[in-house]
N, C-alpha and C positions, 0 to 999 in steps of 0.2 A: 590481546588488544592493547596492552600497555606499550608493546613495541611499536604500535602505530600511533601512539600519543593519546590514547583514551585511558584516562585514569578511572579507577573504580569509583571514586567519589563523583565522577561525571555521569556514570551510568544510572539513570533513574527509571528507565522504562525498558521493557523486554517484549519483543514481538517473537513468540515461539516459532521454531522451524515449522514450516508447512501451515502455520497459523493454527496448529493443533495444541490444545491445552485442556486441562481439567482442574479440579479442585486441588489435587496434589501439586501441580505445576504452579498454580497461583499461590499456594501456601509456601512452596519452596522459594518462589521469587520474592514474596514478602519477607521471608526470613533472610534473604540475601539483600534486602533493602531496595528492591526494584518493584515496580508496578507492571503487571501484564497489560499490554495494549493490543489492539487488533484494528484492522481496517474497518471502514464503515460498510456494513454488510449489504446495503442496498446497491452499492457500486459493484460492478462485475469486473473491474479492471484486474483484480487479483487472479482471474482466469487466464491471464496471459501466459501461464505456465503450460497450457494445453497445446496439443499438436494434432494435426489431422487424423492420425491413426487412432486417436481416442474416440472417434465416432461422434456421437451426439453430445459428448462433453466438450468437444473442441469449440473454441470461440475465436474467430479471426480478429485481427487487430481492428479492422474496420467496424466489426460488430461491437467490440469493446468500446471503441471511440463513440459510436452512435449511442450506445447505452449510457455512457458517461454524460453526453450532451443531453440526452433525454431526461435523466435524473436532474441535471442542472436546470433545465427549462421548467420541469414540473415542481421541483422542491427547493432548488438552489443547492449550493455545495458548501455554504458557510459552516465551518467546524468539522467538515468531513475529513477523514483520513483516507487518502487515496494511495493504494498500494500498487506499485508497478515494479515487477521483478527485473533486476539488471542481469540476472543469469537465468536462462531458461534452456530447455532441452534443444539440442541441435536439430531435432526433427521439426522444430517450429521455425519455418522460414521467415514469416512476417513478424519480426520482433516488435512488440508493442512499444518497447522503450525507445524505438526510433521515432515515435510520434511525440515524445515527451516535450521537445521544444515547441511544437505546434500547440500542444495542450496548454503549456504554460503561457505562451503568447496569447492564445484565444481567451483563456480565463483571466489573464491580467487586463486584457482589453475590456472584459465585462466587469472589471472592478474588483476582482478577487486578488488577494495577496497570499503569499506562501510564508508560513512561519514554521519554526522548529516545533517539534511535538511537545517539548517541555514548555514552551511559551503558550501553545494552544491549550494544554491541559491545566496550566496555571490560572487561566481565566475563569 
């Protein structure tokens, strides 16, 4: 990551691969000086990795978007961590990340702002 300009001192948070972690991973991260974070579980946007061949587990982009807006209407999204994968299986044709500009525009119109995770968690 240093080759990309990310210095170790700048890494404060760690979102584990596949969002899977346990006590050992949290301990390891803490020893490395980073805090484990994860997306807000009520949001289903992280299911954008699924593809139709997964059967009942598959969630279309329209379904994910509808679910995001439903949570926003019922509870609001202030302080939520919304995970959208930029790389997903080629078998998924409707890439949810293609809706990112619409999501950002819609939520900004509703008064939301987007902040870096370190700014969010420092509050």
